[in-house]
N, C-alpha and C positions, 0 to 999 in steps of 0.2 A: 559266538551267537549262532551256532549251526542250527539249533532247534528253531530259532526265529527265521533263519534262512530257509529251512524246510517249510515253515509257515508261509514265507513269501512265495515259495513254489506253489503252495496250495492256493494262495491269493491270486496267482496268475490265472487260475481257472475260475476264481470267484466271479460271480455275477455275469458269467457268460450265459447264454439263454437256451431255452428248450422250447420245442414246439410240436403240436399235433393234437387232434381231437379224437377220442376213441371211446370204447365202451368199457367201463370199469366194472369188473366182476369181483366182488369180494364177499366173503361169507363170515357171518358172526359165529365164531366157535364157542361163544359163551353160553352157558346153560340158560341164561336169561332169555336168549332169543328163541329158545325152544319152547317157552311157556306160551300159554294161550290166554290167560286171564291177566288183566291189567295189574291187579294187586300182586301177582306173582312175578311180573316182569321186572327185572333189575333196572334201576335208573342210572343214568350217566350224569353226574352232577359236577364233575371237575373239568374234564377236557372239552366236551362238546358245548356246554352251556353253563351259565351260572345258575340256571333254573333246572329243577328236576324234570327229566323227560325220559320216557322209556326208549330203549335202544331201537325198537321196531318203528317208533314214530319219528326218530331223529332223521331229518332230511340231509343225510351225509354219509360218507364212507368211513367206518371206524373199525379197528381191530382191538380186541380186548384179550389180555392174558391174565388169568386168575392165579391165586396162590397155588392151587393144585397143579396148574399147568407149569408154573415155575419150579415147584418142588419135583415134579415128575422128570423134568429135563435134567436136573442136577447141575445146571449152569452155574459157573463161577462169575461170569461177567454178563452184562446186559446185551452185549453184542451177540452172544450165542443165541439169545432169544429173539432178537430183532432181525437178524439175518434171515431173509426169506419171507418176511411179511410183505403184503402187497404194497407196491408203490415205493419200496425202499431201495436205495442204492448205498451200499456200505463200502467205505474206503479205509483200509487198515494198513498202517505202516509196519507190517510184519509182527514182531514179537509183542506179547502182552505188555501194555503200557505205552506202546507206540501210538502216535496220533491216529485217532479213529473218528472219521467224520460220517455223518448221516445226511443223505439228501432224500427228500420226499417229493415224488412226482416231478422229478427233473429240476427242482429248485436247487439253490446253493445251500451249502452246509449251514450258513447263518440265516437261512430263510425258515428254519424250523425252530419254534419256541419250545423249550424244555422246562417242565415244571416238576419239582421234587417236593412232594407234600404241599403243593400249591404255591411254592416260591420259585420264581424264574431263576434258572440255573445257567443261562447263557453268560459266557465269560466276556465282559466288557473289554478286558485287556488284551484278548486274543481274537479280535475281529468279530466279537459277539457270537461266536460259535460255541458248541459244547463238545468237548473231547470225551467221547463215550468210553475211552479206555479206562477212565477212573471211576466208572459207575459199576459197582459190584452188585450181584443179585442175591447175596446171602440173606438179606433182610428185606427184600422187596416182596410185597404181597399183591401188587396189581400194576399192570402196564396198560395204558390206553393210548393208541395212536389214532388221532383224528386227522384225516387228510383234507387238504383244501384251505383256502384263506380264512383266517380266524382273527384278524386284527381288530375287527369290530368288538370282539370280546376281550382280547388280551393285549392289544396294542401293537406297537411296531415290532416287526420281526416274524410275525405269525403268517407268513406268505404261503409256505408249503404245507403247513399244518402245525399241530401241537402234539408233543409227546409228554404225557403225564405219568409220573412214577409215584406210587404210594408205598411208603415203607412201613414196617411194623411200628415204628415210632410215630408215624403219621396217622395210624389207626386210633380210634377210641378204644380204650380197654373195655373188655366185656366184664361180666360179673364174676368170673372165675379167674384165679391167679394161674399163671402159666409160665414155665421156664423151660427152655431147651438149649442144648449145646450141640455143636458140630465140630469135628476135627478131621483133617484129611492130609494124606501124603501122596505125592505123585512123581512122575517123571519130570525131567528138567529141574530137579531140586525144588519141586513145588511143595509148599506147606500152606495149609488153610485152616482157619478156626473161626468160629462165630458163636455168639451167645445172644439170646433175646429173652426178655422177661416182661410180663404184663400183670398188673394187679389193679383191682377195683375195691375201694373201701368207702362205703356210704356214697358221698357225693364227689369223691376224688378218684380219678383214674390216672395211673402212671404206666408208661411203657418205655422201654429202653432197649438198645441193641448195640452190639459192637462186632466187627468182623476184621480179620487180618488175612492178607494174601502175600506170599513171598514166592518168587520163582527166579531161577537162573535165566529163563527165557531162551530165545533162539538167536541164531546168527542171521540177521536180516540182509546182510551184504552178500553179494555174489562171490566175493573173495574173502580170504581170511577165515578165522575160526572163532572169533570172539562172540560170546553170547551177550545179549542185552537184557540184564536183569531188571526186576521190578518189585517194589514193595508198596503195599497199600494198607492203611489203617483207617477204617470208617466207623464212626460211632454216632448215635443219635438218642434223643430223649424227648418225650412228649408228656405234658401234664394237662389234664382236663379237669377243671374244677367247676361244678355246678353250684354257684353261690346261692341261688334261689331257683324256683321253678321257671323264672323268666330270664335269669342272667347266667351266662356260661363264659368262663375264661379259659383260653387255650394258649399254651406256650410250647414252642417247638424249637429244637436246636439240633443241627446236624453238622459234623465236621469230617473232613477227609485230609489225611496227610499221606503224601506219596513221594517216592523217589524212583526215577526212571532213567536207565542207561539208554543212550541212543547214539547212532553213528553219524559222523559228519559226511559231507558230500565232497568227493574228489573233483574239484572244479578244474584241475590242471591236466590230468591225464585221461580220466574215464567219464567224468560227469555223473558217476554213480556213487552210492553209499560205500564208505570204506570204514574199516574198524578204527575206532578212536575212543578215547576216555572222556566222553561227554556225559553230563548228568543234568537232569532237571529235577529240582526240588520244588514241590508244589503243595499248596494248602488251600482248602475251600471251607468256607463257613456259610451256612444258611440258617437264618433265624426268623421266627414268626411269633408275633403276639396278636391275639384275636379276642375281641369281646363280642358276644352274640346276645342280642336282646330280642325275646319272643314273648310279647304280652299274651296272656291267656285269653281264649275266646275271641280272638281277632284274626283277621287274615293277613296281619302285618308282622314282619320281623326285620331286623337290621343287623349289620355286622360292621365293626370298625377294626381294621387290621393294620399292622405295621410289619413290613418285610425287609430283611437285610440280607444281601449276598456279597461275599468278598472272595476273589480269586487271586492268589499270589503264585507267580511262576518265576523262578530264578535258575539261571543256567551257568554251568562252569565247563571249561575245556581244560583237561589235565590239571584240574584244581584251581585254575585261574578264572576269576569272575568275567563273564561275557555279557551280563545284563539280564534284565527281566522286566516283568510288567505286573501291575496291580490293577484290577478292575473292581469297582464297587457299584452296587445298586441299592438305593434307599427308596422305598415305596410306601406311601400312605394311602389307604383306600377306605372309603365308606360306601356301603351298598345297602339300599333298602329293598325289601321284597314285599310283594302284596299279591294275594290270591283272591280272585273274584269269579264265582261261578266256575266255568271251565277254562279260565285264563289265569296265567301266572305272569307277573310283571316284576322287573328288576331295573334299578337305575341308581346311579351314584356318581361320585367324583373321585379323582385319583391324582396324586402328585408323585412324580418320579424324578430322582436326581441320579445321574450317572457320573462316576468319577474315574478318570484314567490316569495312571502314572506309568511312565516308562523310564528305566534307569539303565546305565551301562557305562563302561569306560569311554573316555573322550579320546578318539583317535583321529578320524578324518572329519570330525565334526562332533557336536555335542548332542547325543541322543536323549539326554535327560529332559523330561518335560512333564507337566501336569495339565490336564484338560478336564472340563466338565460341561454338562448341559442339563437343562431342566425341562420337564414336560408337565403341563396341566391338562387333564382330560375330563370329559363328561361323557357318560355312556348310558345306554338304555337297551333293554331287551324284553321281549315278550314271546310267549308261545301259548297255544290253546287250540280248541276245536272249533273250526268254522262250521263243520257239520259233524254228524256222528262218525263219519269215515274220513274226514279231511282235517289234517293237522297243519297248522302254520307256525312258522318261527320267523322272527325278525329282530335284528340287532343293529345298532349304529353307535358310532364313537366319533368324538371331535377331539383332536389333539392340538394343543398350542405349545410348540417347542421353541425354546429360547434361540435356536440357531437356524431354524427352517420355517418355511411358510406353514400356515395352519393346514392340517390334513383331516380328511373325513374318510372313515372306513364304514362299510356296511355289509350285511349279509342277510338274505332272505331265502326261505325254503318252504316247500309244500310236500306233504306225504299223504298219499291217497290209499287207504286200506281197501283193496278191491274185494277181498273175502277173507276167510280164515287162513288162507295159505299165501296170498300174494299182496304185496304193496309196492307202489311205484313212488319215486320221489324225485324232486329236482331242486336245485339251489343255484343261486348266483351271488357272488361276493367280490368285494374289492378290499385289498389289503395294502399296507405300506411298510417300507423298511428304510429307516434313516441310515445314512452313511455311517460307517464305523469310525472310531477315532483313528485307527490305523490308516484307513483310506484318506482321511482328512489331514493327518499330521505325520504319517510315515514311520517306517522302521529305522532306516539308516540315513543320516544326512548325506552320505557320500554316494549312495546307490538308489535309494527310494525316497522320493520327496512327496509328501502328501498334497492333496488338492482340497483346500478349504472351501472351494466353490461348488462342490458336488451337490447334486439334487437327490432327494429321496427316490427310491425305486417304488413303483406302484404295480400291482398285479390284479388282474380281473379273471375270474374263472366261472365257467358254466359247468354244471354237473347234472347228469340224469342217470337214474338207476332203478333197479327192481330188486326187492327183497322177497325171499321165498322161505317158507317154513313148513316142513312136513313132520311126521311123527319122529323120525330118527335122522332126518337130514335137513340142514339149513344152509342157505346160500344167499349171496347178494351180488348183484351185477350193476355196475355203473360206468358211465363214460364221462370224460372231462376234457375240456380244452381251456388252455391258459395263455394269456398274453401278458408279457412283462414289459413295461415302459421304463426308459431311463436306466436300464441295467448298467451296473458299474463294472467296468473292466479294470481290474486291479494291477494290470501289467502293461502300461502304455509308455513307450519311450518318448521322452520330450527332448528334442535335439537342443533347444535353447538352454535347457538345464543340464544336459549331458547325463541324465539319470532317468529312472523309471518313476511313474506316478500312476494315479488312478483317474478315470474319467467316465462320464456317462456315455454309452455307446450311441452312435448315430445310426439307428436301424431298429429292426424288430426282433423280439425274442418270443418264442412260442413253444408250447408243450402240448402234446396230446397223448393219451394213454388209456390202457385197460388194466384194471386190477381185479383179480379173482381170488376168493377165499371160500372154501367149502368144508363143512364139518359133517361127518357121518358117524353115528353111533351104531356100529355093525352088530352089536351083541357079542362080538369077540374082541372088542377094543375100539378105541376112538381113532378115526382117521381125519386128518386135516390137510387139505391141499390148497396151495396158493399159487397164483400166476400173475405176472405183470408184463404188460407191453408198453413201451415208452418210445416216443419219437420226439426228441428234444433238439432244437436247433436255435442258432442265433445268426442274425444278419447284421454285419457292421461294415459301413461304407461299401455296400453292394456285394460283399463276400459272405456267403452262407456256409457255416460250419456246424458239425455235430458237436453237441456238448460233451465234455470230457468226463470220465469216471462215472458214466451212467450206462449200464447195459440195456440194450433194447429188449432183451428177453430175460426174465428172472422167474424163479419159482421154487417151491419147497413142498415136501411131502413128509408128514409127521404121523407116527403111529404110537399109541400108548395103550397098554393093557395091564391088567393084574392077573391074567390067566384064570379068572373066575375064582381066585383064592384071595385071602387076606395076607398072604405071606410074600409072594413074589410080585415084582413089577418090572415092566420092560418098556423102554422108551427109545425110539430111534427117529432120526431126522435126516433127510437128504435135502440139501440147499444148493440150488443151481444158480450160477451167475454167468450170463452170456458174455460173449466177447464185447469189449468196450475199448475206448481210446484214452490215451494219456499223452502228455507232452514230455519229451526228453530234451534236456538242455546239455548238449555236448560242450567240451571245453571251447573257450573263445579262440578263434573268431567264427567257428562253425555255427550256422543258424539252428534254431530249435527245430525239432522233428515231432510230428504226430505219429505215434506208434499204436498198433492194435495189440491188445492183451488178450490172450486166449481164454475161452470159456472154461469153467471148472465146476465140479460138484464136490461138496464137502459132506461127509457122513459122520453122524454123531450117534453114540449108543450109551444108554445109562441103564444098568441093571441094579435092582434093589431087592433086599430081603428083610422082612420084618421079623426080627428074632422074637420079640414079645411086644407088649403094649408100649414099652419105653425105649427099646433099643432097635436100631435099624442100621444096616450096612449097605453101601452102594458102591458100584464101580462104574466110572464114567470114562469113555474114550472119545476124544475129539479127533477129527481128521483121520478116521479109522484106516483109510487106505493110503495115508501119508502122501496125499496129492500135492504136487508142486504147483504153486499159483502165485499170482501177483495182482493186487488191487491197484498198486502204484508202481510205475516203472522203476525197477532196480531194487524194490523192497520185497524180499522173499516172504511168502505167507507163513503162517504158523505151522510148525511141524506136528506130527502125531503126538498126542500127549494123553496120559492116563492118570486118573485120580481115584484113590480108594478112600472112602469117607465113612465115618461112624457118627450116628446121630442119637442123641439121648433126650427124651422129653419127660417132664414131670409136672 
């Protein structure tokens, strides 16, 4: 169960704290922000709020990547796009397919809620985190990252923010049929292929996609020469049926099948990864059924939806079963919407059941178990104009969980449009995160014993910022300070048990930071710059430490141009990650050590040529300068790789 042991190592850093208050500067690179009339301004309806609101009026920090941004990058995986966004700390276990965790504003990896076509994708069986290694970008059309506490809208887990991913299957089909194909071949034995199709006939719209990636991977260990390969097959379908002018039915299904080779840890001689024949087989299923009712000539509409998510992970060592987990989420939601004058209102009820199954061979105890919990929720939200230039938003949520005390989450914000160019905003929010099944019931009976008496974590955050928009330049600056209470330390040694466990820390956890994002249409191409400053600390029993795997300074610079022609395109990105800390666990009985990992910059280039209206070729090179780097102690970063692709549309 080396993969699970690696996850335990990650859990050792889980729920440690971050602290500091700063000025967050971020810029909306979406074309919507550059518009000046309300009807032209794009609305954010998935991540930021259940209610439609223009990006300029949203009292919060958000980054948006559109379909054109994703296509220009030529990225195979979402990590290529997300690295360098403001407020983001990315930890990747080397080769493609290796555990990839995302932390936002200094929070833990399971403090970020991830939505795929509106369905929560956090893995209940793996500590409620999302392993970004298995999220491909071949059929993604939109990425929205909203920073800050969002539990009032989306429930437990949305402490650091919400990452919303919209696929081509999650889009409504337009009136025209469309099919496109892509195939690629690259270094490290990489093969890639994808297909998507959309069609609209009268009142029925259908869209579907499939993508495949295979690579021999890299050698993540500092010793040996074994590469760690990876295979991923992702497919999805969406059906949109307008039964009448008032009733619409939507069905959505997405599946992922993957196989990942990974190295074990040499606990005897080095404490570092070592070549081994370990494999994780995984599968993911996301499904959504939704009925929308919108009576004509009224300000009312409603939606009834059912969501299902299942994650399976099974591990083998040299062909022998070492165990696995299954996590499931079953969610039922009814939401009513009402519009009156300049105000929008939403409210509803929700039921959530989470199921956890752990399995494995019985050796020093029986790891096999099944657990579940239930949550009943009531929520409400509103936004509107207090004056012609002042916009207000307010949301609140009440959760009744079968295992924990009742919880209340809330968030409020104001945006003041000073003139045609500048707006200031501020917000305050409280969010909650219930303990994971892993923390409560443990991985291994012989080494990690869960703590069923854990309390939920709670987070409160203040944010203030300024948004600016000129003719060819847009920007946003904001500052935030966050305090986390009852943070869970997932690596506490309990002498009475002779094993490790989890516990709420006795101390403070705080984070302060600055995020910057800037977009400039120079006339010779589009420039996007981003920068983040983070000071994240936790104090436990009077000892203050810096949070691990979070760089104090991060940034990126992106340039995209078509050279003023319709034939050529050029995309390049420099992503800087500053020095940061991680924990090294040498062989017993040596104590653990906190080590500093060096700063690094990764360069990406994508060149495209449009042969005609249907055919396009592109060449993408990642880690152009073949930089040596580590996000996690002992795991070598991805080597330079190149991919030649051909795209066909009709």
